[in-house]
DRENMARLUM-542426 format. One line per field, with one value per residue (C-alpha): x, y, z; residue in three letters. Coordinates in Angstrom, 2 decimals. Example, Ala and Ser with C-alpha at 12.3 -4.5 7.8 and 13.67 -1.06 7.14 Angstrom:
! residues 2
u <- (12.30/13.67)
v <- (-4.50/-1.06)
w <- (7.80/7.14)
resn <- (ALA/SER)
This chain:
! residues 500
u <- (-2.10/-3.57/-6.71/-6.80/-8.07/-5.54/-1.81/0.20/-0.93/-3.15/-6.51/-8.66/-11.73/-12.94/-13.92/-17.50/-20.21/-18.34/-20.91/-24.53/-27.03/-25.87/-22.22/-23.00/-25.20/-22.32/-19.96/-22.48/-23.31/-19.65/-18.88/-21.77/-20.35/-23.62/-22.04/-19.66/-22.57/-24.83/-22.08/-20.53/-22.91/-26.17/-24.75/-23.07/-26.34/-28.14/-25.40/-24.88/-28.45/-30.30/-33.13/-34.96/-36.21/-32.87/-34.45/-36.88/-33.97/-32.56/-35.98/-36.37/-32.93/-33.66/-36.92/-35.16/-32.46/-35.06/-36.82/-33.49/-32.79/-35.83/-34.01/-30.57/-31.36/-33.22/-30.00/-27.96/-30.06/-28.77/-25.22/-22.94/-19.76/-17.54/-17.36/-21.06/-21.65/-18.93/-20.55/-24.07/-23.10/-21.11/-24.15/-26.60/-24.72/-21.85/-18.33/-16.62/-19.14/-18.47/-14.74/-15.42/-17.61/-15.13/-12.40/-14.88/-15.59/-11.91/-11.35/-14.47/-13.95/-10.25/-11.09/-13.63/-11.23/-8.08/-10.01/-10.99/-7.33/-7.27/-10.24/-9.16/-5.62/-6.71/-9.46/-7.28/-4.48/-6.90/-8.47/-5.16/-3.81/-7.08/-6.68/-3.22/-1.36/1.53/1.04/1.64/1.13/-2.04/-0.26/1.35/-2.08/-3.19/-0.19/-0.98/-4.56/-3.26/-1.03/-3.91/-6.24/-3.52/-3.16/-6.91/-7.41/-5.31/-7.34/-10.51/-13.44/-15.64/-13.08/-13.22/-16.99/-16.69/-14.50/-16.99/-19.94/-18.52/-17.63/-20.90/-23.15/-21.62/-21.76/-25.46/-26.32/-24.75/-26.48/-29.81/-29.00/-28.13/-31.30/-33.47/-31.61/-32.34/-36.02/-36.44/-35.39/-37.24/-36.64/-40.19/-42.15/-42.12/-42.30/-42.05/-40.74/-37.46/-39.35/-41.71/-40.76/-43.11/-40.64/-38.08/-40.17/-38.80/-35.82/-32.71/-30.04/-32.33/-30.39/-27.08/-28.78/-29.97/-26.53/-24.94/-27.58/-26.75/-23.18/-24.64/-25.82/-22.65/-21.83/-25.39/-24.64/-21.81/-24.10/-23.46/-19.69/-19.70/-22.10/-19.42/-18.56/-22.17/-24.23/-27.06/-26.41/-29.84/-31.33/-28.52/-28.06/-31.72/-32.25/-28.95/-29.62/-33.11/-32.23/-29.29/-31.32/-34.04/-31.61/-29.65/-32.77/-34.26/-31.03/-30.32/-33.88/-34.37/-31.08/-31.80/-35.28/-33.88/-31.48/-34.27/-36.43/-33.64/-32.33/-35.59/-36.52/-35.69/-32.23/-30.97/-29.20/-27.43/-26.46/-24.98/-22.91/-21.54/-21.06/-20.59/-20.43/-20.41/-24.13/-24.82/-22.60/-24.15/-27.67/-27.02/-24.84/-21.17/-20.29/-22.36/-20.85/-17.35/-18.20/-19.72/-16.56/-14.45/-16.92/-16.79/-13.14/-13.92/-16.64/-14.01/-11.80/-14.66/-15.45/-11.79/-11.76/-15.06/-14.14/-10.72/-12.49/-14.80/-11.97/-9.90/-12.75/-13.35/-9.70/-9.70/-12.68/-10.89/-7.63/-9.34/-10.75/-7.36/-8.81/-6.25/-2.99/-3.71/-1.84/-4.67/-7.07/-5.54/-6.65/-4.84/-5.99/-5.91/-7.83/-9.71/-8.72/-7.75/-4.14/-2.56/-5.56/-5.70/-2.00/-2.35/-5.10/-2.91/-0.05/-2.34/-3.41/0.19/1.22/-1.66/-0.93/2.74/1.97/-0.38/2.12/5.01/3.07/1.35/-2.16/-5.18/-6.16/-9.77/-10.78/-8.50/-8.16/-11.33/-13.95/-12.78/-11.95/-14.94/-17.38/-15.84/-16.01/-19.71/-20.23/-18.58/-20.93/-23.89/-22.51/-22.22/-25.77/-27.16/-25.25/-26.38/-30.02/-29.73/-28.02/-30.83/-33.43/-31.41/-30.67/-34.29/-35.54/-33.57/-34.58/-37.27/-36.32/-39.65/-39.28/-42.38/-42.67/-42.03/-38.54/-37.69/-38.84/-40.92/-38.64/-35.38/-36.93/-38.37/-35.06/-33.16/-35.15/-34.43/-30.80/-30.06/-31.56/-29.33/-26.24/-27.01/-27.54/-24.40/-22.21/-23.78/-23.04/-19.85/-17.79/-20.38/-20.22/-16.43/-16.56/-14.36/-14.85/-16.66/-14.08/-11.46/-9.25/-10.65/-14.22/-13.55/-10.47/-11.92/-15.14/-13.11/-11.25/-14.40/-14.73/-11.10/-11.56/-14.72/-13.15/-9.97/-12.07/-14.25/-11.26/-9.48/-12.60/-12.83/-9.10/-9.60/-12.44/-10.18/-6.90/-7.57/-10.72/-9.78/-9.80/-12.72/-15.10/-14.37/-15.45/-18.32/-18.07/-16.77/-15.80/-16.54/-14.01/-11.24/-13.60/-15.38/-12.14/-11.15/-14.42/-13.95/-10.43/-11.80/-14.29/-17.34/-20.38/-19.68/-22.00/-22.86/-23.40/-26.18/-23.45/-21.42/-20.18/-21.08)
v <- (-50.79/-47.37/-46.09/-43.03/-41.06/-42.04/-42.52/-43.38/-41.33/-38.98/-39.25/-37.18/-37.70/-36.17/-38.50/-39.73/-40.09/-38.12/-35.36/-35.61/-32.75/-31.45/-31.33/-29.40/-27.01/-26.42/-25.63/-23.16/-21.42/-21.22/-19.44/-17.10/-16.42/-15.45/-13.80/-11.78/-10.56/-9.73/-7.92/-6.22/-5.93/-5.37/-2.68/-1.01/-0.98/0.68/3.29/4.08/3.97/5.35/2.95/0.78/-1.94/-3.75/-7.06/-6.68/-6.16/-9.57/-11.18/-9.67/-10.90/-14.35/-14.49/-13.58/-16.20/-18.82/-18.15/-18.43/-21.67/-23.35/-23.53/-23.86/-27.08/-28.44/-27.94/-29.47/-32.64/-33.21/-31.90/-33.09/-31.04/-29.31/-26.42/-25.62/-22.27/-23.14/-26.43/-24.99/-22.10/-24.46/-26.65/-23.76/-21.08/-23.01/-23.95/-20.57/-18.84/-21.53/-20.86/-17.13/-17.54/-20.03/-17.37/-14.92/-17.52/-18.09/-14.34/-13.80/-16.67/-15.89/-12.27/-13.42/-15.91/-13.80/-10.74/-12.57/-12.80/-9.02/-8.80/-11.86/-10.63/-7.12/-8.31/-10.86/-8.30/-5.81/-8.47/-9.77/-6.25/-5.27/-8.18/-7.02/-9.31/-8.38/-5.80/-7.71/-6.63/-8.02/-10.05/-12.43/-13.61/-13.78/-15.95/-18.27/-18.65/-19.16/-22.03/-23.79/-23.37/-24.70/-27.85/-28.41/-27.86/-30.96/-33.18/-35.16/-32.91/-34.58/-33.77/-30.13/-30.45/-31.53/-28.52/-26.19/-27.88/-27.22/-23.59/-22.84/-24.40/-22.22/-19.18/-19.49/-20.31/-17.10/-15.03/-16.47/-15.76/-12.14/-11.86/-13.09/-10.78/-7.79/-8.63/-9.22/-5.62/-3.38/0.37/1.36/-1.87/-4.49/-2.87/-4.65/-1.79/-3.61/-6.47/-4.37/-4.49/-1.56/0.75/-0.01/1.47/4.76/4.60/6.31/3.85/0.83/-1.00/-0.52/-1.63/-4.87/-5.52/-5.11/-7.39/-9.93/-10.08/-11.76/-14.67/-15.23/-18.89/-20.24/-21.43/-23.68/-26.69/-27.63/-27.17/-30.11/-32.23/-34.71/-35.44/-35.58/-38.61/-38.69/-35.21/-35.14/-34.98/-33.31/-30.21/-29.04/-29.67/-28.04/-25.01/-24.26/-25.10/-22.72/-19.90/-20.32/-20.38/-17.39/-15.32/-16.06/-15.39/-12.09/-10.79/-11.75/-10.19/-6.99/-6.83/-7.40/-4.48/-2.13/-3.27/-3.10/0.32/1.76/2.44/6.12/5.48/2.26/3.97/6.49/3.76/1.71/4.70/5.10/1.48/-0.50/-4.27/-3.61/-2.86/-6.54/-7.80/-5.32/-6.76/-9.45/-10.00/-9.14/-12.85/-13.56/-10.51/-11.80/-15.23/-13.59/-11.59/-14.76/-16.53/-13.55/-14.44/-18.12/-17.09/-15.40/-18.47/-20.80/-18.62/-18.71/-22.50/-22.86/-20.47/-22.12/-25.43/-23.88/-22.14/-25.31/-27.28/-24.74/-24.81/-28.61/-28.81/-26.62/-28.55/-31.92/-30.76/-29.22/-25.71/-24.82/-26.80/-30.51/-30.69/-28.76/-31.57/-34.16/-35.25/-37.15/-40.80/-41.07/-37.91/-37.16/-33.49/-31.46/-31.19/-29.06/-26.73/-26.30/-25.47/-23.03/-21.18/-21.14/-19.65/-16.88/-16.13/-16.01/-13.62/-11.26/-11.20/-10.51/-7.80/-5.95/-6.24/-4.92/-1.95/-1.17/-1.25/-1.27/-4.90/-4.11/-1.51/-2.29/-6.04/-7.30/-4.74/-3.83/-7.36/-8.88/-6.42/-7.00/-10.75/-10.48/-8.52/-11.34/-13.89/-11.73/-11.73/-15.51/-15.95/-13.73/-15.62/-18.93/-17.80/-17.13/-20.51/-22.29/-20.76/-21.71/-25.22/-26.16/-24.38/-26.94/-29.90/-29.49/-32.90/-33.23/-30.00/-27.86/-24.35/-22.73/-24.19/-23.93/-20.41/-18.43/-18.64/-17.96/-14.99/-13.42/-13.85/-12.49/-9.25/-8.55/-9.64/-7.44/-4.48/-5.24/-5.52/-2.23/-0.49/-2.02/-0.95/2.53/2.97/0.95/3.89/4.40/0.72/0.95/4.28/6.08/9.12/8.60/7.91/6.73/3.95/1.13/2.01/1.12/-1.10/-3.76/-4.42/-4.26/-7.37/-9.36/-7.89/-8.81/-12.34/-12.91/-11.66/-13.68/-16.75/-16.34/-15.86/-18.80/-20.92/-20.08/-20.79/-24.22/-24.84/-24.06/-25.54/-28.07/-30.01/-32.80/-30.29/-28.26/-31.21/-32.15/-28.76/-29.19/-33.00/-33.05/-36.53/-37.85/-35.55/-38.13/-40.88/-38.52/-37.55/-41.18/-41.91/-38.94/-39.99/-43.34/-41.59/-42.73/-40.72/-38.22/-38.54/-34.83/-34.84/-32.17/-29.68/-30.86/-27.62/-25.28)
w <- (-21.69/-20.91/-22.42/-24.61/-21.73/-19.11/-18.81/-15.73/-12.76/-14.74/-16.49/-18.84/-16.65/-13.42/-10.60/-11.00/-8.35/-5.70/-5.05/-3.98/-3.84/-0.41/-1.48/-4.68/-2.70/-0.29/-3.18/-4.61/-1.34/-0.39/-3.66/-2.97/0.53/2.30/5.35/3.17/1.04/3.99/5.90/2.87/-0.08/1.82/4.08/1.10/-0.85/2.06/2.43/-1.28/-2.60/0.39/-0.48/2.02/-0.36/-0.52/0.45/-2.45/-4.88/-3.90/-4.31/-7.80/-8.89/-7.44/-9.39/-12.67/-12.09/-11.17/-14.49/-16.32/-14.46/-16.04/-19.38/-17.77/-15.91/-18.95/-20.92/-18.09/-18.22/-21.75/-21.51/-18.70/-18.94/-16.36/-18.84/-18.23/-20.01/-22.52/-23.44/-23.52/-25.80/-28.05/-28.52/-28.89/-30.84/-32.40/-31.40/-32.10/-29.82/-27.23/-27.30/-26.99/-23.91/-22.46/-22.40/-20.87/-18.17/-17.45/-17.05/-14.92/-12.50/-12.10/-11.25/-8.67/-7.13/-6.91/-5.77/-2.59/-1.53/-1.12/1.22/3.20/3.77/4.73/7.09/8.86/9.25/10.83/13.05/14.38/14.98/16.69/19.09/20.09/17.74/15.48/12.74/9.52/5.93/4.34/1.68/4.16/5.26/1.64/0.80/3.73/2.49/-1.05/0.10/1.87/-1.11/-3.42/-1.32/-0.94/-4.66/-5.35/-3.03/-3.63/-4.46/-1.85/0.86/-0.17/0.05/3.69/4.51/2.82/4.54/8.00/7.24/5.48/8.12/10.81/8.51/7.66/11.28/12.56/9.87/10.99/14.64/13.78/11.70/14.57/16.92/14.71/14.32/18.05/18.82/16.35/16.40/15.40/15.20/12.45/9.01/5.66/3.52/2.80/1.17/-0.95/-4.67/-5.36/-3.62/-6.34/-9.14/-10.36/-8.02/-9.35/-10.43/-10.09/-12.81/-11.00/-7.78/-9.38/-10.90/-7.48/-5.97/-8.69/-7.36/-4.29/-6.44/-8.47/-8.05/-8.24/-11.78/-10.58/-10.19/-13.82/-13.36/-10.93/-13.02/-14.13/-10.50/-9.31/-8.47/-11.00/-12.49/-14.19/-10.71/-8.76/-10.94/-10.94/-7.22/-6.25/-8.48/-7.19/-3.58/-3.67/-5.22/-2.59/0.33/-0.97/-1.59/1.83/3.73/1.94/2.04/5.68/6.80/4.83/6.35/9.87/9.47/8.40/11.33/13.91/12.95/11.59/7.98/8.38/9.82/8.26/5.35/7.56/10.01/7.18/6.11/9.63/10.75/7.53/8.12/11.86/11.75/11.09/13.88/16.35/16.00/18.59/21.66/21.76/21.80/18.70/17.04/17.77/16.37/13.29/12.71/12.70/10.44/8.10/7.56/7.09/4.60/2.46/2.64/1.68/-1.32/-2.38/-2.28/-4.10/-6.93/-7.18/-7.80/-10.41/-12.30/-12.31/-13.83/-16.56/-17.57/-17.30/-19.68/-22.22/-21.87/-22.24/-25.58/-26.53/-26.85/-24.17/-23.73/-23.36/-20.05/-18.39/-19.31/-17.00/-13.55/-10.84/-10.91/-7.12/-6.22/-9.45/-9.10/-12.21/-11.11/-13.84/-14.13/-10.35/-10.16/-13.07/-11.22/-8.11/-10.13/-11.37/-7.80/-6.61/-9.37/-8.60/-4.86/-5.50/-8.06/-5.72/-2.88/-4.98/-6.37/-3.07/-4.54/-2.26/-1.52/-0.63/-3.23/-6.18/-5.70/-4.03/-5.04/-8.55/-9.65/-7.88/-9.45/-12.87/-12.34/-11.55/-14.76/-16.66/-15.13/-16.21/-19.78/-19.66/-18.35/-21.13/-23.83/-22.37/-22.37/-26.11/-26.59/-24.74/-27.06/-30.16/-28.92/-28.22/-31.36/-33.41/-31.25/-28.53/-27.07/-25.30/-23.27/-22.82/-24.26/-20.86/-20.52/-24.23/-25.05/-22.55/-19.50/-21.38/-23.24/-20.07/-18.26/-21.27/-21.29/-17.63/-17.86/-20.87/-19.03/-16.05/-18.27/-20.01/-16.68/-15.23/-18.13/-18.18/-14.50/-14.20/-13.01/-10.28/-9.36/-9.02/-7.22/-9.77/-11.99/-15.32/-18.00/-15.52/-16.87/-14.66/-15.73/-19.38/-19.20/-16.90/-18.90/-22.12/-20.99/-21.80/-25.26/-25.91/-24.53/-26.59/-29.83/-29.30/-28.53/-31.61/-33.91/-32.33/-32.76/-36.46/-36.85/-35.26/-37.71/-40.65/-39.47/-36.68/-37.50/-35.07/-32.19/-33.53/-33.69/-30.09/-28.71/-26.27/-26.11/-22.55/-21.34/-24.86/-26.53/-26.87/-27.98/-30.35/-32.03/-32.44/-34.20/-36.50/-37.38/-38.50/-40.77/-38.81/-37.75/-35.00/-31.99/-32.23/-35.97/-35.92/-34.99/-38.01/-39.57/-36.69)
resn <- (MET/SER/SER/PRO/SER/SER/THR/GLY/SER/VAL/SER/ALA/ALA/LEU/ALA/LYS/ASP/ARG/LEU/GLY/VAL/PRO/ALA/VAL/VAL/PHE/PHE/ILE/LEU/SER/ALA/VAL/ALA/PRO/LEU/THR/VAL/VAL/ALA/GLY/VAL/VAL/THR/THR/LEU/TYR/ALA/VAL/THR/GLY/LEU/VAL/ALA/ILE/GLY/ALA/ALA/PHE/LEU/VAL/VAL/ALA/ALA/VAL/LEU/ALA/ILE/PHE/ALA/ALA/GLY/TYR/VAL/ALA/MET/ALA/ARG/ARG/ILE/THR/ASN/ALA/GLY/ALA/PHE/TYR/ALA/PHE/VAL/SER/ARG/GLY/LEU/GLY/ARG/PRO/ALA/GLY/VAL/GLY/ILE/ALA/LEU/VAL/ALA/VAL/VAL/ALA/TYR/ASN/LEU/LEU/GLN/VAL/GLY/LEU/TYR/GLY/MET/PHE/GLY/ALA/GLN/VAL/ALA/ASP/TYR/VAL/ALA/GLY/LYS/GLY/GLY/PRO/VAL/VAL/ASP/TRP/TYR/TRP/TYR/SER/LEU/ALA/ALA/TRP/ALA/ILE/VAL/THR/ILE/LEU/GLY/LEU/MET/ARG/VAL/ASP/LEU/ASN/GLY/ILE/VAL/LEU/ALA/VAL/LEU/LEU/THR/ALA/GLU/VAL/ALA/VAL/VAL/LEU/VAL/LEU/THR/VAL/GLY/GLY/LEU/SER/LYS/PRO/ALA/ASP/GLY/ILE/ALA/PHE/ASP/SER/LEU/ASN/PRO/ALA/ASP/LEU/ARG/GLY/ALA/ALA/GLY/ILE/GLY/ALA/LEU/LEU/VAL/THR/ALA/LEU/LEU/GLY/PHE/VAL/GLY/PHE/GLU/ALA/SER/ALA/VAL/PHE/SER/GLU/GLU/SER/LYS/ASN/PRO/ARG/ARG/THR/VAL/PRO/ILE/ALA/THR/TYR/THR/SER/LEU/ALA/VAL/ILE/ALA/VAL/VAL/TYR/ALA/ALA/ALA/SER/TRP/ALA/MET/SER/VAL/HIS/TYR/GLY/THR/GLU/ASN/VAL/ALA/ALA/THR/ALA/GLY/GLU/MET/GLY/PRO/GLY/MET/LEU/PHE/ALA/MET/SER/THR/GLN/THR/ILE/GLY/GLU/ILE/ALA/THR/VAL/LEU/PHE/LEU/SER/SER/LEU/PHE/ALA/ALA/MET/LEU/SER/PHE/HIS/SER/ALA/VAL/GLY/ARG/TYR/MET/PHE/ALA/LEU/GLY/ARG/GLU/ARG/VAL/LEU/PRO/ARG/ALA/LEU/GLY/ARG/THR/ASN/LEU/ARG/THR/GLY/ALA/PRO/ARG/ALA/ALA/SER/LEU/THR/GLN/SER/LEU/ILE/GLY/LEU/LEU/VAL/ILE/VAL/MET/TYR/ALA/VAL/PHE/GLY/TRP/ASP/PRO/VAL/VAL/GLN/LEU/PHE/PHE/TRP/LEU/GLY/THR/THR/GLY/GLY/LEU/GLY/VAL/LEU/ILE/MET/ILE/ILE/THR/THR/ALA/VAL/ALA/ILE/ILE/ALA/PHE/PHE/ALA/ARG/ASP/PRO/GLN/GLY/GLU/ASN/VAL/TRP/ARG/ARG/ILE/ILE/ALA/PRO/VAL/ILE/ALA/LEU/ILE/PHE/LEU/ILE/TYR/MET/LEU/TYR/SER/GLY/LEU/SER/ASN/PHE/SER/GLN/LEU/LEU/GLY/VAL/GLU/PRO/GLY/ALA/THR/PRO/ALA/TRP/ALA/LEU/PRO/SER/ALA/TYR/ALA/ALA/ALA/ALA/VAL/ILE/GLY/LEU/LEU/TYR/GLY/PHE/TRP/LEU/LYS/ALA/ALA/ARG/GLN/ASP/VAL/TYR/ARG/GLY/ILE/GLY/LEU/GLY/ALA/ASN/ALA/VAL/THR/GLY/ARG/ALA/ILE/ILE/ASP/GLU/GLY/GLN/GLN/HIS/PRO/PHE/ALA/PRO/LEU/GLY/SER/ARG)
């Protein structure tokens, strides 16, 4: 006889004890895509802003996120749920708010994931053609990558971790080699201007600069997404989060610094405008540059796979608690993968690729850059909401946490994050590279307002009309059991949330 949480070949639970700290770190860093950020975001920041202190901008953002993480990992020690932000907000600000932020998360992570197909297809098409191969439209390469990601998304999560580990190790290694190469051949001696935060003070568009720098860290929060599949999540999530932040900050800051040293502080911005990502690959030998170019493509693929896994787990969490269709909350008993949720995300990716191909829209600017930037904005919204939820959660029940993790760290982070959000929204047309008032500049951010409002209203409707579903929101793996207890009229394990 099957349990309430499993029937036949499917289950309502993710596979337990599959991921250790290294595997979770690999998932996080793959989503972050270090080589893609260093080659694309860093060079773009130099070219667009004209500032030298790009390395410092990454260090500042890393510091803010590390402060936020103090409360985040404290929350994660008490709530193990693949929904992460969704579960945290549900417990801190109430279930309707949790449903609202869950829909924001689904939109944001889907935008980040499908946007990568555009850059991957375009870059592979250019690379193959440049090597004398056939000239093929970008979307054929995107569809090939989509098919591989779809297959891998249905496999065991630890096997995906092995694939990401191999790709990421090579990726980080080549970034370090290029960084050393740049520092070993300085244009005007070793200067530290790129790492000096003081040079950011008073800089025009500093808020937009920090928001763009934040895009390089999107994915760091995924440690909690994989908590249900982690070995000892109370230990794995904090270590993976802080390790990832440290590695990301060092790699970005060091590479940015190496570029300013190699090309000279007076010329690095102009060089970035002329060479783009090529300025990174030119800091070492031609062979290393060629290897880096190939790994740049594998970096995009690794990020696609990692975000696919994260999106699937968010939709799985919502399906398991019947906030979204129940079918999404089932996993394959053999692999432990969220089969229906993974296939749903794949379907979304396929539809987007086909739509862009049919309408002839630009895969790099309109697919990768626009959707990726908007996805990063959504993650910032989620982090801000979660910071408020952390404060509210521990205000009701400190649970032995010190005042730094409960109040001080979340408040400090919240101040900086709100400033970054305000600056990002105020300069969103500039971030997208469109005219102020252009449709993408207001329509893309508005998607989050719509998702949040729909989620809130849906949450309140569930409270009024579907109490059995409503009371299971945020319970994670206990959702089915929790509902059964409620139906029998017994005390709900999360009773303090009672009417929230």
